[in-house]
C-alpha positions as CSV (number, residue, x, y, z in Angstrom):
1,M,-33.0,-26.0,104.8
2,A,-33.1,-28.3,107.9
3,D,-29.4,-28.1,108.2
4,K,-29.4,-24.4,107.9
5,A,-32.1,-24.0,110.5
6,H,-30.2,-26.3,112.8
7,G,-27.1,-24.2,112.5
8,D,-29.0,-21.0,113.1
9,E,-30.3,-22.4,116.5
10,G,-26.7,-22.9,117.6
11,G,-26.5,-26.6,116.9
12,L,-23.8,-28.5,115.2
13,A,-24.0,-28.7,111.4
14,F,-21.2,-30.2,109.4
15,H,-20.8,-32.4,106.4
16,P,-17.9,-34.8,106.6
17,M,-18.1,-35.8,102.9
18,D,-17.9,-32.3,101.6
19,Q,-14.1,-32.5,101.7
20,F,-14.2,-35.1,98.8
21,I,-16.2,-32.9,96.4
22,V,-14.2,-32.1,93.2
23,K,-14.5,-28.3,92.6
24,P,-13.0,-25.9,90.1
25,L,-9.8,-24.4,91.4
26,F,-10.8,-21.0,90.1
27,G,-14.4,-19.8,90.2
28,D,-17.6,-21.7,90.9
29,G,-18.6,-22.9,87.5
30,P,-19.3,-26.5,86.4
31,V,-16.5,-29.0,86.2
32,G,-15.7,-29.8,82.5
33,M,-13.1,-32.0,80.8
34,F,-10.4,-29.3,80.8
35,T,-11.4,-27.6,84.1
36,I,-8.5,-27.2,86.5
37,T,-9.9,-28.6,89.8
38,N,-8.7,-29.1,93.3
39,A,-8.0,-32.7,92.4
40,T,-5.8,-31.8,89.4
41,F,-4.0,-29.2,91.5
42,W,-3.1,-31.7,94.3
43,M,-2.1,-34.4,91.8
44,A,0.2,-31.9,90.1
45,L,1.6,-30.9,93.5
46,T,2.2,-34.6,94.2
47,I,4.3,-34.9,91.0
48,V,6.2,-31.7,91.9
49,C,7.0,-33.1,95.4
50,I,8.2,-36.4,93.9
51,A,10.4,-34.6,91.5
52,L,11.9,-32.4,94.2
53,L,12.7,-35.5,96.3
54,L,14.0,-37.9,93.6
55,V,15.5,-35.4,91.1
56,V,16.5,-32.2,92.9
57,G,17.2,-33.9,96.2
58,T,19.7,-36.4,94.7
59,R,21.3,-34.3,92.0
60,G,24.5,-33.9,94.0
61,R,24.9,-37.7,94.5
62,A,27.1,-37.0,97.5
63,L,29.0,-39.9,99.1
64,I,27.8,-38.5,102.5
65,P,24.1,-37.9,101.6
66,S,22.0,-35.1,102.8
67,R,18.8,-35.8,104.7
68,I,16.7,-35.5,101.6
69,Q,19.1,-37.7,99.6
70,S,19.0,-40.3,102.4
71,V,15.2,-40.3,102.2
72,A,15.3,-40.8,98.4
73,E,17.8,-43.6,98.6
74,L,15.8,-45.3,101.4
75,A,12.7,-45.2,99.3
76,Y,14.6,-46.5,96.2
77,G,16.2,-49.4,98.2
78,F,12.9,-50.2,99.9
79,I,10.9,-50.6,96.7
80,Y,13.8,-52.3,94.8
81,K,14.1,-54.9,97.5
82,M,10.3,-55.4,97.5
83,V,10.2,-56.0,93.8
84,E,13.2,-58.4,93.9
85,D,12.0,-60.4,96.9
86,V,8.3,-60.7,95.9
87,A,8.3,-60.8,92.1
88,G,11.8,-62.2,91.5
89,K,14.9,-60.9,89.8
90,D,13.4,-61.0,86.4
91,A,10.8,-58.4,87.5
92,V,13.4,-55.8,88.3
93,G,12.8,-54.3,84.8
94,F,9.4,-53.2,86.0
95,F,11.0,-51.4,89.0
96,P,10.6,-47.9,87.6
97,Y,6.9,-48.4,87.1
98,I,6.3,-49.9,90.5
99,M,8.5,-47.2,92.1
100,T,6.4,-44.5,90.4
101,L,3.2,-46.1,91.7
102,F,4.4,-46.2,95.2
103,M,5.7,-42.7,95.3
104,F,2.6,-41.2,93.7
105,I,0.3,-43.0,96.2
106,V,2.3,-42.3,99.3
107,F,2.8,-38.6,98.5
108,S,-0.9,-38.2,97.6
109,N,-1.8,-39.8,100.9
110,F,0.5,-37.7,103.0
111,L,-0.4,-34.4,101.2
112,G,-4.0,-35.2,101.8
113,L,-3.3,-35.0,105.6
114,L,-2.4,-31.3,105.3
115,P,-5.1,-28.8,106.4
116,L,-7.4,-27.6,103.6
117,S,-5.8,-30.1,101.2
118,F,-7.6,-32.6,98.9
119,T,-6.9,-36.3,99.1
120,T,-6.8,-37.5,95.5
121,T,-6.5,-41.2,96.5
122,S,-9.9,-41.0,98.3
123,H,-11.5,-40.9,94.8
124,I,-12.3,-44.2,93.1
125,A,-11.8,-42.5,89.8
126,V,-8.1,-42.1,90.6
127,T,-7.5,-45.4,92.3
128,A,-9.4,-47.3,89.6
129,I,-7.2,-45.9,86.9
130,L,-4.1,-47.0,88.9
131,A,-5.6,-50.5,89.5
132,M,-6.6,-50.9,85.9
133,A,-3.2,-49.9,84.7
134,V,-1.7,-52.6,86.9
135,F,-4.3,-55.2,85.8
136,L,-3.7,-54.5,82.1
137,T,0.1,-54.4,82.5
138,V,0.4,-57.7,84.2
139,T,-2.1,-59.4,81.9
140,I,-0.3,-58.2,78.8
141,V,3.0,-59.2,80.3
142,G,1.6,-62.6,81.2
143,F,0.6,-63.4,77.7
144,V,3.7,-61.9,76.1
145,K,6.1,-63.8,78.3
146,N,4.2,-67.1,78.5
147,G,1.7,-67.2,75.6
148,V,-1.2,-69.5,76.2
149,G,0.7,-71.0,79.1
150,F,-0.4,-67.9,81.1
151,L,-3.8,-69.6,81.3
152,G,-2.1,-72.1,83.6
153,L,-2.5,-69.6,86.3
154,F,-6.2,-70.5,86.5
155,W,-5.7,-74.3,86.4
156,V,-5.0,-75.7,89.9
157,S,-3.1,-78.8,89.0
158,A,-2.6,-79.8,92.7
159,A,-6.4,-80.2,93.2
160,P,-8.3,-83.4,92.4
161,L,-9.3,-83.6,88.8
162,P,-13.1,-83.3,89.3
163,L,-12.6,-80.0,91.2
164,R,-10.2,-78.4,88.8
165,P,-12.9,-76.9,86.4
166,I,-14.8,-75.5,89.4
167,L,-11.6,-74.0,90.8
168,A,-10.7,-72.6,87.4
169,V,-14.0,-70.7,87.2
170,I,-13.3,-69.3,90.8
171,E,-9.8,-68.4,89.8
172,V,-10.9,-66.5,86.7
173,I,-13.6,-64.6,88.7
174,S,-11.1,-63.7,91.4
175,Y,-8.6,-62.6,88.7
176,F,-11.0,-60.1,87.2
177,V,-12.1,-58.9,90.6
178,R,-8.5,-57.8,91.3
179,P,-8.7,-54.3,90.0
180,V,-12.0,-53.7,91.9
181,S,-10.5,-54.8,95.2
182,H,-7.2,-53.2,94.4
183,S,-8.8,-49.8,93.9
184,I,-11.6,-49.9,96.5
185,R,-9.2,-50.9,99.3
186,L,-7.1,-47.8,98.8
187,A,-9.9,-45.3,98.2
188,G,-12.2,-46.7,100.9
189,N,-9.5,-46.5,103.6
190,M,-8.4,-43.0,102.7
191,M,-12.0,-41.8,102.6
192,A,-13.1,-43.4,105.8
193,G,-10.2,-42.1,107.8
194,H,-10.6,-38.5,106.6
195,A,-14.4,-38.6,107.2
196,V,-13.9,-39.8,110.8
197,I,-11.4,-37.0,111.5
198,K,-13.9,-34.4,110.1
199,V,-16.7,-35.8,112.3
200,F,-14.6,-35.6,115.5
201,A,-13.3,-32.2,114.5
202,G,-16.9,-31.0,114.2
203,F,-17.6,-32.0,117.7
204,A,-14.8,-29.7,118.9
205,A,-17.3,-26.8,118.7
206,I,-19.2,-28.3,121.7
207,A,-17.4,-27.0,124.8
208,A,-18.4,-29.9,127.0
209,I,-16.7,-32.6,124.8
210,S,-14.1,-30.4,123.1
211,P,-11.1,-31.8,125.0
212,V,-12.2,-35.4,124.2
213,S,-12.7,-34.4,120.5
214,V,-9.3,-32.9,120.2
215,L,-7.6,-36.0,121.7
216,A,-9.6,-38.2,119.4
217,V,-8.6,-36.1,116.3
218,T,-5.0,-36.2,117.4
219,A,-5.1,-40.0,117.8
220,I,-6.9,-40.7,114.5
221,Y,-4.6,-38.3,112.7
222,G,-1.6,-40.2,114.0
223,L,-3.3,-43.4,112.8
224,E,-4.0,-41.9,109.4
225,V,-0.3,-41.1,109.0
226,L,0.4,-44.8,109.5
227,V,-2.5,-45.9,107.3
228,S,-1.3,-43.6,104.5
229,F,2.0,-45.4,104.3
230,I,0.5,-48.9,104.8
231,Q,-2.0,-48.4,102.0
232,A,0.7,-47.3,99.6
233,Y,2.7,-50.3,100.7
234,V,-0.2,-52.7,100.3
235,F,-1.1,-51.4,96.8
236,T,2.6,-51.7,95.7
237,I,3.2,-55.2,97.2
238,L,0.0,-56.5,95.6
239,T,1.2,-55.1,92.3
240,C,4.4,-57.2,92.8
241,V,2.4,-60.3,93.6
242,Y,0.3,-59.9,90.5
243,L,3.5,-59.3,88.4
244,K,4.9,-62.5,89.8
245,D,1.8,-64.4,88.7
246,A,2.3,-62.9,85.2
247,L,5.9,-63.9,85.0
248,H,5.6,-67.3,86.7
249,P,2.0,-68.5,86.2
250,S,2.8,-72.1,87.1
251,H,4.3,-71.3,90.5
């Protein structure tokens, strides 16, 4: 009621966090397990865009590539080199999975910058699933490839013997914290940037500071474009680092 009254008096009333509310795509009913929401719509659109780029855009396989084929090849080469350089040549078998992660995150981030869109990667429910999938994958791979030797990842043999048990406990805790930090980093950065843009956009209604607000929104929007790519890159390269630990726990 206070917000409504404030708006009636000609003041500024806006809610920066409303843009992150998951709503039914059709109607105003409750969100159920099988409800098509704005979140599911934008995730589906992300998959469609990825398919258009990587499947439709490269179907000709021309020797002189088109622009869309060049972008697809650039993304392919970029992630392939990352996997090979960070995790090693024996990690190349996991390239399709890591490529899928990167493309989904980067497209979700960029689509979230469109007006009236929904940023799916701003929700911890989405990023936590991605992070847990990475965590379970590298853990299973670690034990399958190395057996009990995978536990050597937690034993710091270079440290003095009395400190090794203490360091082992710290290493175990840090290992299980990985999916938490992995998911919160992405969701937190995307949510914070979009909330700041909404705040400055709300101040554009005040004539006295409208030019400053427009300049601020433009600058932050440009920064968010960069952050959208960087966060996808960070999530992906951390996945490669975790995969390297799984394949080479003694390194």
